[in-house]
N, CA, C and O atoms as a printed pandas DataFrame, in Angstrom:
     atom_number atom_name residue_name chain_id  residue_number  x_coord  y_coord  z_coord
0              1         N          MET        A               1    0.850   -1.178    0.000
1              2        CA          MET        A               1    0.000    0.000    0.000
2              3         C          MET        A               1    0.894    1.240    0.000
3              4         O          MET        A               1    1.891    1.272    0.722
4              5         N          PRO        A               2    0.567    2.244   -0.780
5              6        CA          PRO        A               2    1.407    3.433   -0.868
6              7         C          PRO        A               2    1.406    4.218    0.446
7              8         O          PRO        A               2    0.449    4.161    1.217
8              9         N          LEU        A               3    2.469    4.932    0.677
9             10        CA          LEU        A               3    2.661    5.701    1.908
10            11         C          LEU        A               3    1.968    7.062    1.860
11            12         O          LEU        A               3    1.699    7.643    2.911
12            13         N          LYS        A               4    1.680    7.573    0.698
13            14        CA          LYS        A               4    1.106    8.909    0.548
14            15         C          LYS        A               4   -0.249    9.078    1.243
15            16         O          LYS        A               4   -0.454   10.112    1.879
16            17         N          PRO        A               5   -1.175    8.135    1.160
17            18        CA          PRO        A               5   -2.452    8.349    1.864
18            19         C          PRO        A               5   -2.264    8.466    3.380
19            20         O          PRO        A               5   -2.951    9.254    4.031
20            21         N          TYR        A               6   -1.338    7.686    3.941
21            22        CA          TYR        A               6   -1.100    7.753    5.381
22            23         C          TYR        A               6   -0.497    9.099    5.777
23            24         O          TYR        A               6   -0.868    9.676    6.799
24            25         N          LEU        A               7    0.424    9.590    4.973
25            26        CA          LEU        A               7    1.014   10.896    5.254
26            27         C          LEU        A               7   -0.024   12.004    5.159
27            28         O          LEU        A               7   -0.024   12.934    5.966
28            29         N          LEU        A               8   -0.895   11.907    4.187
29            30        CA          LEU        A               8   -1.947   12.903    4.031
30            31         C          LEU        A               8   -2.869   12.906    5.250
31            32         O          LEU        A               8   -3.210   13.972    5.762
32            33         N          ILE        A               9   -3.266   11.746    5.710
33            34        CA          ILE        A               9   -4.130   11.647    6.904
34            35         C          ILE        A               9   -3.405   12.191    8.129
35            36         O          ILE        A               9   -4.003   12.901    8.938
36            37         N          PHE        A              10   -2.134   11.867    8.271
37            38        CA          PHE        A              10   -1.360   12.353    9.420
38            39         C          PHE        A              10   -1.285   13.878    9.432
39            40         O          PHE        A              10   -1.561   14.502   10.456
40            41         N          PHE        A              11   -0.922   14.472    8.321
41            42        CA          PHE        A              11   -0.791   15.931    8.261
42            43         C          PHE        A              11   -2.127   16.640    8.446
43            44         O          PHE        A              11   -2.183   17.676    9.108
44            45         N          LEU        A              12   -3.184   16.113    7.885
45            46        CA          LEU        A              12   -4.506   16.723    8.068
46            47         C          LEU        A              12   -4.940   16.677    9.533
47            48         O          LEU        A              12   -5.471   17.657   10.055
48            49         N          SER        A              13   -4.717   15.548   10.191
49            50        CA          SER        A              13   -5.101   15.458   11.608
50            51         C          SER        A              13   -4.202   16.342   12.474
51            52         O          SER        A              13   -4.679   16.941   13.438
52            53         N          PHE        A              14   -2.920   16.433   12.149
53            54        CA          PHE        A              14   -2.004   17.276   12.924
54            55         C          PHE        A              14   -2.382   18.747   12.805
55            56         O          PHE        A              14   -2.443   19.453   13.811
56            57         N          PHE        A              15   -2.633   19.211   11.595
57            58        CA          PHE        A              15   -2.974   20.622   11.394
58            59         C          PHE        A              15   -4.352   20.962   11.945
59            60         O          PHE        A              15   -4.570   22.095   12.376
60            61         N          SER        A              16   -5.276   20.030   11.944
61            62        CA          SER        A              16   -6.590   20.315   12.523
62            63         C          SER        A              16   -6.489   20.455   14.038
63            64         O          SER        A              16   -7.221   21.245   14.634
64            65         N          LEU        A              17   -5.599   19.702   14.662
65            66        CA          LEU        A              17   -5.408   19.838   16.110
66            67         C          LEU        A              17   -4.776   21.175   16.459
67            68         O          LEU        A              17   -5.151   21.797   17.453
68            69         N          THR        A              18   -3.832   21.619   15.664
69            70        CA          THR        A              18   -3.191   22.898   15.965
70            71         C          THR        A              18   -4.127   24.067   15.738
71            72         O          THR        A              18   -3.957   25.115   16.361
72            73         N          LEU        A              19   -5.108   23.919   14.866
73            74        CA          LEU        A              19   -6.077   24.994   14.656
74            75         C          LEU        A              19   -6.943   25.213   15.889
75            76         O          LEU        A              19   -7.354   26.340   16.167
76            77         N          PHE        A              20   -7.224   24.137   16.634
77            78        CA          PHE        A              20   -8.065   24.241   17.817
78            79         C          PHE        A              20   -7.275   24.549   19.080
79            80         O          PHE        A              20   -7.870   24.795   20.129
80            81         N          ALA        A              21   -5.971   24.542   19.005
81            82        CA          ALA        A              21   -5.148   24.842   20.179
82            83         C          ALA        A              21   -5.301   26.316   20.551
83            84         O          ALA        A              21   -5.390   27.185   19.683
84            85         N          GLN        A              22   -5.330   26.579   21.856
85            86        CA          GLN        A              22   -5.464   27.958   22.315
86            87         C          GLN        A              22   -4.098   28.629   22.324
87            88         O          GLN        A              22   -3.074   27.995   22.579
88            89         N          ASN        A              23   -4.110   29.912   22.042
89            90        CA          ASN        A              23   -2.879   30.681   22.155
90            91         C          ASN        A              23   -2.599   30.921   23.627
91            92         O          ASN        A              23   -3.484   31.343   24.372
92            93         N          LYS        A              24   -1.378   30.655   24.045
93            94        CA          LYS        A              24   -0.994   30.887   25.436
94            95         C          LYS        A              24    0.041   31.994   25.478
95            96         O          LYS        A              24    0.929   32.082   24.630
96            97         N          PHE        A              25   -0.102   32.835   26.492
97            98        CA          PHE        A              25    0.807   33.962   26.651
98            99         C          PHE        A              25    1.328   33.975   28.075
99           100         O          PHE        A              25    0.721   33.398   28.977
100          101         N          THR        A              26    2.459   34.639   28.269
101          102        CA          THR        A              26    3.111   34.674   29.572
102          103         C          THR        A              26    2.977   36.050   30.201
103          104         O          THR        A              26    3.262   37.072   29.577
104          105         N          LEU        A              27    2.534   36.048   31.455
105          106        CA          LEU        A              27    2.520   37.254   32.282
106          107         C          LEU        A              27    3.716   37.128   33.212
107          108         O          LEU        A              27    3.818   36.155   33.960
108          109         N          SER        A              28    4.616   38.093   33.176
109          110        CA          SER        A              28    5.811   38.035   34.017
110          111         C          SER        A              28    6.111   39.418   34.550
111          112         O          SER        A              28    5.576   40.414   34.063
112          113         N          GLY        A              29    6.970   39.474   35.556
113          114        CA          GLY        A              29    7.349   40.766   36.105
114          115         C          GLY        A              29    8.104   40.626   37.405
115          116         O          GLY        A              29    8.451   39.524   37.830
116          117         N          THR        A              30    8.355   41.768   38.031
117          118        CA          THR        A              30    9.092   41.834   39.287
118          119         C          THR        A              30    8.264   42.614   40.296
119          120         O          THR        A              30    7.648   43.626   39.962
120          121         N          ILE        A              31    8.257   42.132   41.537
121          122        CA          ILE        A              31    7.524   42.790   42.615
122          123         C          ILE        A              31    8.552   43.406   43.558
123          124         O          ILE        A              31    9.483   42.733   43.998
124          125         N          ARG        A              32    8.374   44.707   43.869
125          126        CA          ARG        A              32    9.323   45.441   44.715
126          127         C          ARG        A              32    8.603   46.154   45.852
127          128         O          ARG        A              32    7.392   46.372   45.807
128          129         N          ASP        A              33    9.385   46.514   46.879
129          130        CA          ASP        A              33    8.927   47.363   47.974
130          131         C          ASP        A              33    8.952   48.804   47.465
131          132         O          ASP        A              33    9.980   49.264   46.966
132          133         N          ALA        A              34    7.836   49.519   47.584
133          134        CA          ALA        A              34    7.746   50.883   47.048
134          135         C          ALA        A              34    8.674   51.844   47.779
135          136         O          ALA        A              34    9.202   52.769   47.163
136          137         N          SER        A              35    8.886   51.648   49.076
137          138        CA          SER        A              35    9.700   52.604   49.834
138          139         C          SER        A              35   11.199   52.370   49.668
139          140         O          SER        A              35   11.962   53.333   49.590
140          141         N          SER        A              36   11.636   51.114   49.612
141          142        CA          SER        A              36   13.073   50.838   49.534
142          143         C          SER        A              36   13.529   50.408   48.140
143          144         O          SER        A              36   14.717   50.490   47.830
144          145         N          GLY        A              37   12.610   49.955   47.305
145          146        CA          GLY        A              37   12.978   49.474   45.978
146          147         C          GLY        A              37   13.512   48.056   45.965
147          148         O          GLY        A              37   13.876   47.542   44.907
148          149         N          GLU        A              38   13.565   47.412   47.127
149          150        CA          GLU        A              38   14.070   46.043   47.201
150          151         C          GLU        A              38   13.032   45.068   46.673
151          152         O          GLU        A              38   11.829   45.296   46.805
152          153         N          THR        A              39   13.505   43.975   46.071
153          154        CA          THR        A              39   12.581   42.968   45.563
154          155         C          THR        A              39   11.966   42.204   46.727
155          156         O          THR        A              39   12.601   42.011   47.764
156          157         N          LEU        A              40   10.730   41.774   46.545
157          158        CA          LEU        A              40   10.018   41.029   47.583
158          159         C          LEU        A              40   10.048   39.544   47.231
159          160         O          LEU        A              40    9.452   39.110   46.245
160          161         N          ILE        A              41   10.750   38.781   48.055
161          162        CA          ILE        A              41   10.898   37.341   47.846
162          163         C          ILE        A              41    9.684   36.636   48.434
163          164         O          ILE        A              41    9.345   36.863   49.596
164          165         N          GLY        A              42    9.032   35.795   47.662
165          166        CA          GLY        A              42    7.896   35.025   48.155
166          167         C          GLY        A              42    6.573   35.763   48.108
167          168         O          GLY        A              42    5.624   35.351   48.775
168          169         N          ALA        A              43    6.477   36.847   47.340
169          170        CA          ALA        A              43    5.193   37.535   47.170
170          171         C          ALA        A              43    4.255   36.628   46.373
171          172         O          ALA        A              43    4.693   35.914   45.471
172          173         N          THR        A              44    2.974   36.660   46.708
173          174        CA          THR        A              44    1.983   35.820   46.046
174          175         C          THR        A              44    1.387   36.552   44.852
175          176         O          THR        A              44    0.960   37.701   44.965
176          177         N          VAL        A              45    1.363   35.879   43.708
177          178        CA          VAL        A              45    0.747   36.428   42.494
178          179         C          VAL        A              45   -0.318   35.428   42.050
179          180         O          VAL        A              45   -0.005   34.299   41.673
180          181         N          LYS        A              46   -1.604   35.863   42.099
181          182        CA          LYS        A              46   -2.716   35.006   41.683
182          183         C          LYS        A              46   -3.385   35.623   40.468
183          184         O          LYS        A              46   -3.549   36.840   40.384
184          185         N          ILE        A              47   -3.767   34.771   39.532
185          186        CA          ILE        A              47   -4.452   35.230   38.329
186          187         C          ILE        A              47   -5.749   34.435   38.218
187          188         O          ILE        A              47   -5.734   33.204   38.245
188          189         N          THR        A              48   -6.876   35.147   38.094
189          190        CA          THR        A              48   -8.174   34.486   37.990
190          191         C          THR        A              48   -8.913   35.021   36.776
191          192         O          THR        A              48   -8.800   36.196   36.424
192          193         N          GLY        A              49   -9.658   34.150   36.153
193          194        CA          GLY        A              49  -10.419   34.498   34.955
194          195         C          GLY        A              49  -11.010   33.225   34.396
195          196         O          GLY        A              49  -11.630   32.453   35.127
196          197         N          ALA        A              50  -10.824   32.994   33.098
197          198        CA          ALA        A              50  -11.298   31.759   32.479
198          199         C          ALA        A              50  -10.619   30.553   33.129
199          200         O          ALA        A              50  -11.245   29.513   33.331
200          201         N          THR        A              51   -9.351   30.701   33.447
201          202        CA          THR        A              51   -8.614   29.702   34.224
202          203         C          THR        A              51   -7.939   30.439   35.372
203          204         O          THR        A              51   -7.807   31.663   35.337
204          205         N          SER        A              52   -7.516   29.705   36.375
205          206        CA          SER        A              52   -6.868   30.319   37.534
206          207         C          SER        A              52   -5.517   29.668   37.763
207          208         O          SER        A              52   -5.324   28.483   37.494
208          209         N          ALA        A              53   -4.587   30.467   38.265
209          210        CA          ALA        A              53   -3.254   29.963   38.585
210          211         C          ALA        A              53   -2.628   30.904   39.600
211          212         O          ALA        A              53   -3.120   32.009   39.826
212          213         N          GLY        A              54   -1.555   30.462   40.198
213          214        CA          GLY        A              54   -0.849   31.290   41.159
214          215         C          GLY        A              54    0.595   30.862   41.268
215          216         O          GLY        A              54    0.967   29.747   40.901
216          217         N          THR        A              55    1.401   31.775   41.782
217          218        CA          THR        A              55    2.817   31.476   41.959
218          219         C          THR        A              55    3.384   32.408   43.018
219          220         O          THR        A              55    2.718   33.342   43.463
220          221         N          LEU        A              56    4.616   32.143   43.415
221          222        CA          LEU        A              56    5.356   33.002   44.334
222          223         C          LEU        A              56    6.548   33.586   43.591
223          224         O          LEU        A              56    7.080   32.968   42.669
224          225         N          THR        A              57    6.962   34.778   43.997
225          226        CA          THR        A              57    8.147   35.361   43.379
226          227         C          THR        A              57    9.392   34.620   43.864
227          228         O          THR        A              57    9.415   34.085   44.973
228          229         N          ASN        A              58   10.421   34.595   43.025
229          230        CA          ASN        A              58   11.656   33.890   43.373
230          231         C          ASN        A              58   12.584   34.795   44.192
231          232         O          ASN        A              58   12.152   35.826   44.709
232          233         N          ASN        A              59   13.850   34.411   44.306
233          234        CA          ASN        A              59   14.819   35.174   45.107
234          235         C          ASN        A              59   15.118   36.551   44.540
235          236         O          ASN        A              59   15.709   37.386   45.224
236          237         N          TYR        A              60   14.722   36.797   43.312
237          238        CA          TYR        A              60   14.940   38.098   42.677
238          239         C          TYR        A              60   13.640   38.890   42.549
239          240         O          TYR        A              60   13.611   39.929   41.889
240          241         N          GLY        A              61   12.563   38.407   43.177
241          242        CA          GLY        A              61   11.269   39.076   43.102
242          243         C          GLY        A              61   10.566   38.868   41.780
243          244         O          GLY        A              61    9.600   39.570   41.481
244          245         N          TYR        A              62   11.027   37.914   40.974
245          246        CA          TYR        A              62   10.502   37.684   39.629
246          247         C          TYR        A              62    9.446   36.583   39.650
247          248         O          TYR        A              62    9.553   35.629   40.422
248          249         N          PHE        A              63    8.429   36.716   38.803
249          250        CA          PHE        A              63    7.410   35.684   38.641
250          251         C          PHE        A              63    7.080   35.544   37.160
251          252         O          PHE        A              63    7.351   36.449   36.371
252          253         N          ALA        A              64    6.496   34.410   36.784
253          254        CA          ALA        A              64    6.023   34.186   35.412
254          255         C          ALA        A              64    4.885   33.178   35.457
255          256         O          ALA        A              64    4.990   32.137   36.105
256          257         N          LEU        A              65    3.793   33.498   34.760
257          258        CA          LEU        A              65    2.633   32.616   34.639
258          259         C          LEU        A              65    2.232   32.551   33.170
259          260         O          LEU        A              65    2.169   33.579   32.496
260          261         N          THR        A              66    1.963   31.351   32.675
261          262        CA          THR        A              66    1.514   31.183   31.297
262          263         C          THR        A              66    0.057   30.745   31.311
263          264         O          THR        A              66   -0.300   29.753   31.946
264          265         N          GLN        A              67   -0.785   31.502   30.597
265          266        CA          GLN        A              67   -2.227   31.251   30.570
266          267         C          GLN        A              67   -2.759   31.433   29.151
267          268         O          GLN        A              67   -2.117   32.083   28.326
268          269         N          PRO        A              68   -3.938   30.855   28.864
269          270        CA          PRO        A              68   -4.569   31.104   27.564
270          271         C          PRO        A              68   -4.993   32.564   27.436
271          272         O          PRO        A              68   -5.130   33.271   28.435
272          273         N          GLU        A              69   -5.194   32.996   26.225
273          274        CA          GLU        A              69   -5.620   34.368   25.954
274          275         C          GLU        A              69   -6.943   34.654   26.659
275          276         O          GLU        A              69   -7.835   33.806   26.690
276          277         N          GLY        A              70   -7.061   35.856   27.226
277          278        CA          GLY        A              70   -8.299   36.242   27.895
278          279         C          GLY        A              70   -8.087   37.409   28.833
279          280         O          GLY        A              70   -6.986   37.946   28.951
280          281         N          THR        A              71   -9.178   37.794   29.505
281          282        CA          THR        A              71   -9.128   38.870   30.488
282          283         C          THR        A              71   -9.029   38.249   31.872
283          284         O          THR        A              71   -9.792   37.344   32.208
284          285         N          TYR        A              72   -8.093   38.734   32.671
285          286        CA          TYR        A              72   -7.820   38.155   33.982
286          287         C          TYR        A              72   -7.732   39.246   35.042
287          288         O          TYR        A              72   -7.443   40.407   34.751
288          289         N          THR        A              73   -7.990   38.836   36.277
289          290        CA          THR        A              73   -7.761   39.692   37.434
290          291         C          THR        A              73   -6.506   39.178   38.125
291          292         O          THR        A              73   -6.423   38.005   38.489
292          293         N          VAL        A              74   -5.535   40.062   38.301
293          294        CA          VAL        A              74   -4.266   39.700   38.937
294          295         C          VAL        A              74   -4.248   40.295   40.333
295          296         O          VAL        A              74   -4.458   41.496   40.503
296          297         N          THR        A              75   -3.995   39.453   41.344
297          298        CA          THR        A              75   -3.896   39.899   42.730
298          299         C          THR        A              75   -2.482   39.629   43.217
299          300         O          THR        A              75   -2.002   38.496   43.169
300          301         N          ILE        A              76   -1.816   40.688   43.689
301          302        CA          ILE        A              76   -0.448   40.574   44.202
302          303         C          ILE        A              76   -0.490   40.925   45.678
303          304         O          ILE        A              76   -0.980   41.989   46.055
304          305         N          SER        A              77    0.029   40.022   46.523
305          306        CA          SER        A              77   -0.007   40.278   47.965
306          307         C          SER        A              77    1.285   39.811   48.621
307          308         O          SER        A              77    1.989   38.931   48.125
308          309         N          TYR        A              78    1.564   40.440   49.755
309          310        CA          TYR        A              78    2.758   40.114   50.538
310          311         C          TYR        A              78    2.483   40.550   51.971
311          312         O          TYR        A              78    1.868   41.594   52.190
312          313         N          THR        A              79    2.921   39.783   52.929
313          314        CA          THR        A              79    2.663   40.080   54.330
314          315         C          THR        A              79    3.236   41.438   54.712
315          316         O          THR        A              79    4.408   41.721   54.464
316          317         N          GLY        A              80    2.394   42.277   55.321
317          318        CA          GLY        A              80    2.827   43.596   55.763
318          319         C          GLY        A              80    2.683   44.678   54.710
319          320         O          GLY        A              80    3.014   45.837   54.960
320          321         N          PHE        A              81    2.187   44.309   53.523
321          322        CA          PHE        A              81    2.027   45.262   52.429
322          323         C          PHE        A              81    0.586   45.246   51.936
323          324         O          PHE        A              81   -0.109   44.235   52.046
324          325         N          ALA        A              82    0.147   46.378   51.392
325          326        CA          ALA        A              82   -1.194   46.465   50.816
326          327         C          ALA        A              82   -1.230   45.678   49.508
327          328         O          ALA        A              82   -0.320   45.783   48.686
328          329         N          SER        A              83   -2.284   44.893   49.322
329          330        CA          SER        A              83   -2.433   44.101   48.096
330          331         C          SER        A              83   -2.752   45.006   46.909
331          332         O          SER        A              83   -3.346   46.073   47.060
332          333         N          VAL        A              84   -2.343   44.554   45.732
333          334        CA          VAL        A              84   -2.631   45.265   44.484
334          335         C          VAL        A              84   -3.490   44.344   43.627
335          336         O          VAL        A              84   -3.155   43.175   43.436
336          337         N          ILE        A              85   -4.608   44.876   43.107
337          338        CA          ILE        A              85   -5.492   44.111   42.230
338          339         C          ILE        A              85   -5.590   44.861   40.905
339          340         O          ILE        A              85   -5.928   46.044   40.875
340          341         N          LYS        A              86   -5.290   44.158   39.809
341          342        CA          LYS        A              86   -5.331   44.760   38.473
342          343         C          LYS        A              86   -6.070   43.834   37.525
343          344         O          LYS        A              86   -6.045   42.613   37.685
344          345         N          THR        A              87   -6.726   44.422   36.540
345          346        CA          THR        A              87   -7.356   43.655   35.473
346          347         C          THR        A              87   -6.509   43.827   34.215
347          348         O          THR        A              87   -6.188   44.946   33.816
348          349         N          ILE        A              88   -6.153   42.696   33.598
349          350        CA          ILE        A              88   -5.323   42.749   32.392
350          351         C          ILE        A              88   -5.982   41.951   31.275
351          352         O          ILE        A              88   -6.723   41.002   31.529
352          353         N          ASN        A              89   -5.707   42.341   30.051
353          354        CA          ASN        A              89   -6.129   41.583   28.881
354          355         C          ASN        A              89   -4.886   40.877   28.348
355          356         O          ASN        A              89   -4.003   41.508   27.767
356          357         N          LEU        A              90   -4.830   39.582   28.550
357          358        CA          LEU        A              90   -3.651   38.798   28.170
358          359         C          LEU        A              90   -3.814   38.333   26.720
359          360         O          LEU        A              90   -4.339   37.249   26.465
360          361         N          ASN        A              91   -3.361   39.159   25.779
361          362        CA          ASN        A              91   -3.430   38.797   24.362
362          363         C          ASN        A              91   -2.047   38.816   23.710
363          364         O          ASN        A              91   -1.920   38.681   22.493
364          365         N          LYS        A              92   -1.021   38.985   24.532
365          366        CA          LYS        A              92    0.379   38.923   24.110
366          367         C          LYS        A              92    1.208   38.722   25.378
367          368         O          LYS        A              92    0.689   38.869   26.484
368          369         N          ASP        A              93    2.477   38.390   25.229
369          370        CA          ASP        A              93    3.351   38.278   26.396
370          371         C          ASP        A              93    3.412   39.645   27.066
371          372         O          ASP        A              93    3.693   40.654   26.419
372          373         N          THR        A              94    3.146   39.666   28.375
373          374        CA          THR        A              94    2.978   40.930   29.089
374          375         C          THR        A              94    3.898   40.998   30.294
375          376         O          THR        A              94    4.068   40.011   31.011
376          377         N          LYS        A              95    4.497   42.174   30.518
377          378        CA          LYS        A              95    5.311   42.439   31.716
378          379         C          LYS        A              95    4.475   43.253   32.685
379          380         O          LYS        A              95    3.815   44.213   32.288
380          381         N          LEU        A              96    4.502   42.873   33.955
381          382        CA          LEU        A              96    3.772   43.586   34.999
382          383         C          LEU        A              96    4.721   43.769   36.179
383          384         O          LEU        A              96    4.897   42.855   36.985
384          385         N          ASN        A              97    5.328   44.943   36.281
385          386        CA          ASN        A              97    6.218   45.263   37.392
386          387         C          ASN        A              97    5.436   46.127   38.371
387          388         O          ASN        A              97    4.904   47.172   37.999
388          389         N          GLU        A              98    5.369   45.686   39.625
389          390        CA          GLU        A              98    4.577   46.400   40.632
390          391         C          GLU        A              98    5.424   46.723   41.852
391          392         O          GLU        A              98    6.359   45.996   42.189
392          393         N          GLU        A              99    5.081   47.822   42.503
393          394        CA          GLU        A              99    5.686   48.207   43.777
394          395         C          GLU        A              99    4.585   48.220   44.824
395          396         O          GLU        A              99    3.586   48.925   44.681
396          397         N          LEU        A             100    4.775   47.433   45.878
397          398        CA          LEU        A             100    3.776   47.347   46.945
398          399         C          LEU        A             100    4.103   48.348   48.044
399          400         O          LEU        A             100    5.264   48.532   48.409
400          401         N          LYS        A             101    3.063   48.992   48.566
401          402        CA          LYS        A             101    3.226   49.965   49.642
402          403         C          LYS        A             101    2.973   49.296   50.984
403          404         O          LYS        A             101    2.218   48.329   51.086
404          405         N          ASP        A             102    3.634   49.840   52.027
405          406        CA          ASP        A             102    3.439   49.320   53.375
406          407         C          ASP        A             102    1.976   49.429   53.769
407          408         O          ASP        A             102    1.299   50.399   53.430
408          409         N          ALA        A             103    1.498   48.422   54.490
409          410        CA          ALA        A             103    0.134   48.455   55.017
410          411         C          ALA        A             103    0.207   49.030   56.420
411          412         O          ALA        A             103    0.553   48.323   57.367
412          413         N          ASN        A             104   -0.112   50.298   56.559
413          414        CA          ASN        A             104   -0.035   50.970   57.856
414          415         C          ASN        A             104   -1.378   51.014   58.555
415          416         O          ASN        A             104   -1.617   51.892   59.384
416          417         N          ASP        A             105   -2.234   50.101   58.240
417          418        CA          ASP        A             105   -3.562   50.106   58.834
418          419         C          ASP        A             105   -3.645   49.139   60.017
419          420         O          ASP        A             105   -4.517   48.271   60.066
420          421         N          LEU        A             106   -2.730   49.303   60.959
421          422        CA          LEU        A             106   -2.738   48.464   62.149
422          423         C          LEU        A             106   -3.852   48.907   63.077
423          424         O          LEU        A             106   -4.089   50.102   63.255
424          425         N          ALA        A             107   -4.521   47.952   63.657
425          426        CA          ALA        A             107   -5.606   48.269   64.579
426          427         C          ALA        A             107   -5.026   48.735   65.909
427          428         O          ALA        A             107   -3.957   48.290   66.327
428          429         N          GLU        A             108   -5.744   49.633   66.559
429          430        CA          GLU        A             108   -5.308   50.129   67.853
430          431         C          GLU        A             108   -5.557   49.055   68.900
431          432         O          GLU        A             108   -6.609   48.417   68.915
432          433         N          VAL        A             109   -4.578   48.863   69.771
433          434        CA          VAL        A             109   -4.681   47.850   70.813
434          435         C          VAL        A             109   -4.585   48.534   72.160
435          436         O          VAL        A             109   -3.678   49.332   72.395
436          437         N          THR        A             110   -5.521   48.222   73.050
437          438        CA          THR        A             110   -5.506   48.759   74.401
438          439         C          THR        A             110   -5.281   47.611   75.371
439          440         O          THR        A             110   -6.007   46.617   75.350
440          441         N          VAL        A             111   -4.267   47.753   76.223
441          442        CA          VAL        A             111   -3.963   46.738   77.221
442          443         C          VAL        A             111   -4.294   47.318   78.582
443          444         O          VAL        A             111   -3.831   48.402   78.936
444          445         N          SER        A             112   -5.093   46.594   79.337
445          446        CA          SER        A             112   -5.433   47.054   80.689
446          447         C          SER        A             112   -5.309   45.882   81.647
447          448         O          SER        A             112   -5.460   44.723   81.262
448          449         N          ALA        A             113   -5.032   46.205   82.894
449          450        CA          ALA        A             113   -4.875   45.161   83.903
450          451         C          ALA        A             113   -5.443   45.655   85.221
451          452         O          ALA        A             113   -5.504   46.854   85.492
452          453         N          ASN        A             114   -5.851   44.702   86.022
453          454        CA          ASN        A             114   -6.309   45.020   87.370
454          455         C          ASN        A             114   -5.156   44.790   88.330
455          456         O          ASN        A             114   -4.297   43.946   88.077
456          457         N          ASN        A             115   -5.131   45.520   89.410
457          458        CA          ASN        A             115   -4.070   45.358   90.400
458          459         C          ASN        A             115   -4.374   44.238   91.381
459          460         O          ASN        A             115   -3.702   44.109   92.404
460          461         N          ARG        A             116   -5.341   43.461   91.090
461          462        CA          ARG        A             116   -5.718   42.373   91.977
462          463         C          ARG        A             116   -4.751   41.207   91.808
463          464         O          ARG        A             116   -4.527   40.745   90.689
464          465         N          LYS        A             117   -4.184   40.734   92.898
465          466        CA          LYS        A             117   -3.285   39.592   92.839
466          467         C          LYS        A             117   -4.108   38.317   92.734
467          468         O          LYS        A             117   -5.240   38.234   93.211
468          469         N          ASN        A             118   -3.508   37.349   92.106
469          470        CA          ASN        A             118   -4.181   36.066   92.001
470          471         C          ASN        A             118   -4.126   35.394   93.365
471          472         O          ASN        A             118   -3.044   35.089   93.868
472          473         N          GLU        A             119   -5.265   35.167   93.951
473          474        CA          GLU        A             119   -5.361   34.594   95.294
474          475         C          GLU        A             119   -5.037   33.107   95.304
475          476         O          GLU        A             119   -4.703   32.554   96.352
476          477         N          ASN        A             120   -5.130   32.464   94.170
477          478        CA          ASN        A             120   -4.940   31.017   94.133
478          479         C          ASN        A             120   -3.472   30.609   94.235
479          480         O          ASN        A             120   -3.173   29.505   94.691
480          481         N          VAL        A             121   -2.574   31.459   93.830
481          482        CA          VAL        A             121   -1.156   31.114   93.856
482          483         C          VAL        A             121   -0.468   32.018   94.870
483          484         O          VAL        A             121   -0.342   33.224   94.655
484          485         N          LYS        A             122   -0.020   31.420   95.988
485          486        CA          LYS        A             122    0.654   32.208   97.019
486          487         C          LYS        A             122    2.157   32.043   96.931
487          488         O          LYS        A             122    2.901   33.003   97.137
488          489         N          SER        A             123    2.610   30.845   96.629
489          490        CA          SER        A             123    4.037   30.619   96.442
490          491         C          SER        A             123    4.217   29.389   95.557
491          492         O          SER        A             123    3.354   28.514   95.487
492          493         N          ALA        A             124    5.346   29.352   94.896
493          494        CA          ALA        A             124    5.629   28.219   94.017
494          495         C          ALA        A             124    6.130   27.060   94.857
495          496         O          ALA        A             124    7.072   27.216   95.635
496          497         N          GLN        A             125    5.521   25.922   94.711
497          498        CA          GLN        A             125    5.921   24.729   95.447
498          499         C          GLN        A             125    6.739   23.843   94.515
499          500         O          GLN        A             125    6.278   23.435   93.449
500          501         N          MET        A             126    7.968   23.557   94.949
501          502        CA          MET        A             126    8.820   22.689   94.152
502          503         C          MET        A             126    9.315   21.564   95.037
503          504         O          MET        A             126    9.570   21.756   96.226
504          505         N          GLY        A             127    9.446   20.406   94.452
505          506        CA          GLY        A             127    9.967   19.271   95.195
506          507         C          GLY        A             127   11.471   19.409   95.399
507          508         O          GLY        A             127   12.161   20.022   94.584
508          509         N          LEU        A             128   11.975   18.838   96.488
509          510        CA          LEU        A             128   13.397   18.915   96.805
510          511         C          LEU        A             128   13.916   17.506   96.997
511          512         O          LEU        A             128   13.315   16.715   97.724
512          513         N          GLU        A             129   15.011   17.188   96.363
513          514        CA          GLU        A             129   15.604   15.870   96.507
514          515         C          GLU        A             129   17.098   16.043   96.699
515          516         O          GLU        A             129   17.756   16.723   95.911
516          517         N          ARG        A             130   17.642   15.425   97.752
517          518        CA          ARG        A             130   19.072   15.527   98.027
518          519         C          ARG        A             130   19.807   14.380   97.358
519          520         O          ARG        A             130   19.376   13.227   97.390
520          521         N          ILE        A             131   20.927   14.736   96.754
521          522        CA          ILE        A             131   21.755   13.734   96.087
522          523         C          ILE        A             131   23.119   13.755   96.754
523          524         O          ILE        A             131   23.768   14.798   96.835
524          525         N          ASP        A             132   23.548   12.592   97.232
525          526        CA          ASP        A             132   24.869   12.487   97.862
526          527         C          ASP        A             132   25.949   12.469   96.791
527          528         O          ASP        A             132   25.801   11.856   95.734
528          529         N          MET        A             133   27.050   13.168   97.103
529          530        CA          MET        A             133   28.155   13.200   96.155
530          531         C          MET        A             133   29.372   12.569   96.733
531          532         O          MET        A             133   30.408   12.506   96.072
């Protein structure tokens, strides 16, 4: 049997599969501290939309996520810093460099105490054992 019909079937099936494949693009960037300019190691980058994914920044504050084409919401967070939420249209390889600001919204804490001594504990009782030397 000739080889040409098999090659024709192979190429037609291969090209039809590539036509249905989704275009994937990469969102990458660096996350820094806005006040010092230092990179933030371990910052969380989440992307939600048609599909969802997440990653942490590396030792250089760099991250990269590859997703199908579409509109996504990107959330960047790091402990002690205000989160950043952005909407992006991922239709090409995109760079997103962000600087996070300190989160200075600490709640006020009031500490109060009574001068009343605990009546239940008058002295610490410890066992005593003599050891001959």
